[in-house]
N, C-alpha and C positions, 0 to 999 in steps of 0.2 A: 599198977603197970595203965590195967583196968580203968581206975581212977585218978586219972591222969588225963586217960584219952576223949574219957569224954565228959569232965571236963573243961575240956581245949574243945570240945565238940560245942559244946555250949558257949561259951565265950565265940569262940566264932560264930558262932549263931544268934548269939543275941545281937553281937558289933553289928552286920548285913542286914539286920533288921531294922537298926539303925538309919541306915539309908535306904530305905524304902518309907513313900507318901504316900497319901492318897489324899483325894478331893471329893467330896459331892457334888457334883458337877448339877440334880437337879435341883440340889437349893442350892449354888449359884446361879442357874440361870431364874430360879424365886425371888431371889437376892440383891442381885447385878441392876444397880439402879439404869445403868445403859440398856442391859434388857427388855426392863418393865417399858420403857419408853417404845422401846424395839415390838416386841409386842400391840403394845398398844396403838402404833405407827398404823401396825400390819393389820390389829383388826378392824382399824377402818375405813382402810381401802379394800378390804375384804365384803363391808360392809355397805359399801360404795357399790361395788363389785355385784353385787347382789341382789340390790333394791333397782342398780339398769337390769339386770336379768332377770328380776321380774315383772318388770314394766312391759320387755322382749316380749316375754311368755303371753302376758296380757294382750297384744300386741299378736302374735300369736294365734293368741283360742280366739279375742274376735273376728279377725277376718276366718276364720273355720265357720262361723255363727252365721259370716255375711254371702255366702254358700258361694264358695271363690273355688277350681278347680283342683286336685289333688296334684298338677303341679306344679299351678299358683300358688298353693300351701309350700309344697315343695324346695321351690324360688326361695320365696321367703323365708321359710327357717334356715337354707342359706347361707341370706342377704346378712338375717341377724347374725346367724354364728359367725361367717365375715368383719363385721361389724363390731360384736366382741372380743374378736379375738384378740388385735393389739393390751385392747386392755387386762387379757386374760396374761397374756405376756407377763404387761410389765408387773402385772401382780407375785409372777413366778417370779421374778427377775432381782423385784423387789425383797420377797424371803429369803430367796440365794444371797444374795451380797448385804441383809444383814443377819442372816444366819454367819459364813463365813468372819467380818467383821465381830462377831462376841463372841466368837471361838478364837478366832487371833487374840482375841484380848485376854482369854480366859490362860489361855496353853502361853503370851509373855508372862501374864502377871502369875502363873506359876512356874515356870522360866525363873524367872527372878527372887520368886521366896523358896524354891530349892536350891538353888545356887546360895541363896545367906546362909540357910543352913544346914548346908553340903548332904543334900539327898540326893541322892545317884537314881532313882526310879521313882515318878510318879503314877499312882493309880486311878484308877476310876473305883470308887466306895465300892461297886456293884460285885465289881471280879475281886474282890481282898473277902477273905476269908477270918482270918487270922492274924492282926500285928502289924505293924505301921505305924505312919504319926498323920494324923487327923493334918492337914494342909490347909481344912473349906474355907477358913475362920478369918487364917494372914491369907488367904485369893483373895477373899471378899472382903474385906481390906482393904486391900492392896486396887482393886481395881475403883472401887467404890469412893475411893478419895483419888483418885491420877484427874 
């Protein structure tokens, strides 16, 4: 009787584990073509912003050497910050949009793969200790072939 219960428990556990999959989201982000392109585009925009920021800081430093009053320096600093604010917000917005689009792509591809393989639950590799089916290569293949 005990052997039968143990056997049923093992079979039940094994059949349940077949319906769990996982993906390595870090690996997907490193190898997904659209994510690589998005990261490159974002890095270019960040570099452009950094260059403009450096120029504005140089302007502020130059103003300090021109014997400006504290009030004038404070006003110049506020003006420069207001001038940079739209670019800063645009950069933040671009980052948000790209991140959301890539995340949606990954979730959609993962959903399609999991339905094809009849997998009920897909976790990130970081939370899986033992078991489950690695879907990373299948999801990457689906993403890069779209």
